[in-house]
C-alpha positions in Angstrom: 0.0 0.0 0.0 1.1 3.5 -0.7 0.8 6.2 1.9 -0.6 9.5 0.9 1.5 12.5 1.8 0.2 14.4 4.8 -1.7 17.6 4.0 -0.2 20.8 5.2 -2.1 22.5 8.0 -3.2 26.1 7.5 -3.9 28.6 10.2 -7.6 28.5 9.2 -7.8 24.8 10.0 -6.3 25.0 13.5 -8.8 25.6 16.3 -8.0 27.9 19.2 -9.6 27.0 22.6 -12.6 29.2 23.4 -13.1 30.6 19.9 -15.3 27.8 18.4 -18.6 28.9 16.8 -21.2 27.1 14.8 -21.3 27.4 11.0 -23.2 30.5 9.9 -25.9 28.4 8.1 -26.4 26.0 11.0 -30.0 26.1 12.4 -30.4 27.2 16.0 -32.3 25.4 18.7 -35.6 27.0 17.6 -35.0 26.0 14.0 -33.9 29.4 12.8 -30.4 30.0 11.3 -27.7 31.3 13.5 -26.8 35.0 12.8 -23.5 36.6 13.3 -24.8 38.3 16.5 -25.8 34.9 17.9 -22.3 33.6 17.1 -20.6 35.5 19.9 -19.6 33.5 23.0 -18.9 35.1 26.3 -15.4 34.3 27.5 -15.1 32.0 30.5 -13.4 33.2 33.7 -10.1 31.6 34.7 -11.8 29.8 37.5 -14.4 28.2 35.2 -11.7 27.1 32.7 -9.7 25.4 35.5 -12.8 23.6 36.9 -15.0 22.2 34.1 -18.7 21.9 34.8 -18.8 24.7 37.4 -21.4 27.4 37.0 -23.7 29.6 39.2 -26.7 27.3 38.6 -26.4 23.5 39.3 -27.5 21.6 36.2 -28.7 18.0 36.1 -28.6 15.4 33.4 -31.9 16.8 32.1 -30.3 20.2 31.5 -32.6 21.8 34.1 -31.3 23.7 37.0 -32.4 22.9 40.6 -33.4 19.8 42.4 -35.5 18.2 39.6 -32.4 17.3 37.5 -30.1 14.5 38.1 -26.4 14.8 39.0 -23.7 12.1 38.8 -22.5 10.5 42.0 -19.2 8.9 41.4 -17.2 6.8 43.9 -15.3 3.5 43.9 -16.5 0.4 45.8 -15.0 -3.1 46.0 -15.9 -5.3 43.0 -17.7 -7.8 45.2 -19.9 -5.1 46.7 -20.7 -3.7 43.2 -21.6 -7.2 42.0 -23.8 -7.9 45.0 -25.5 -4.4 44.8 -26.3 -4.8 41.1 -27.5 -8.4 41.6 -29.9 -7.3 44.4 -31.2 -4.4 42.3 -31.8 -6.6 39.3 -33.4 -9.3 41.4 -35.9 -6.8 42.9 -36.5 -5.1 39.5 -35.0 -1.8 40.8 -32.7 0.7 39.2 -29.3 1.2 40.9 -30.1 4.8 41.9 -33.4 3.8 43.4 -31.8 1.1 45.5 -29.1 3.7 46.7 -31.8 6.3 47.5 -33.9 3.8 49.5 -30.8 2.5 51.3 -29.8 6.0 52.3 -33.4 6.8 53.5 -33.4 3.6 55.6 -30.0 4.4 57.1 -31.2 8.0 58.0 -34.3 6.6 59.6 -32.3 4.1 61.7 -29.9 6.9 62.8 -32.9 9.2 63.7 -32.0 11.9 61.1 
């Protein structure tokens, strides 16, 4: 097989962080085309750039701010506990987050909180 020579990069092809914008003819969320005025993006502060996902309003997986949305809860557990937890949830036709929520509620009830 013959290799094609690598294409030379031009300055117009190289993206600069924070300057990305949609194509001028790309439809907006409401279905209307994006105008040049809509293309401007407010620059992020230094703190927001260093901590991705931070903002004034908490946002959930549904994209809505507040308590109604879902947020990830990430932590590590032993593989044996994970297997047992998932098996119990599946055996009782529950989602993992529902089992965790019910477990936490039961624990708080026992503790008197």
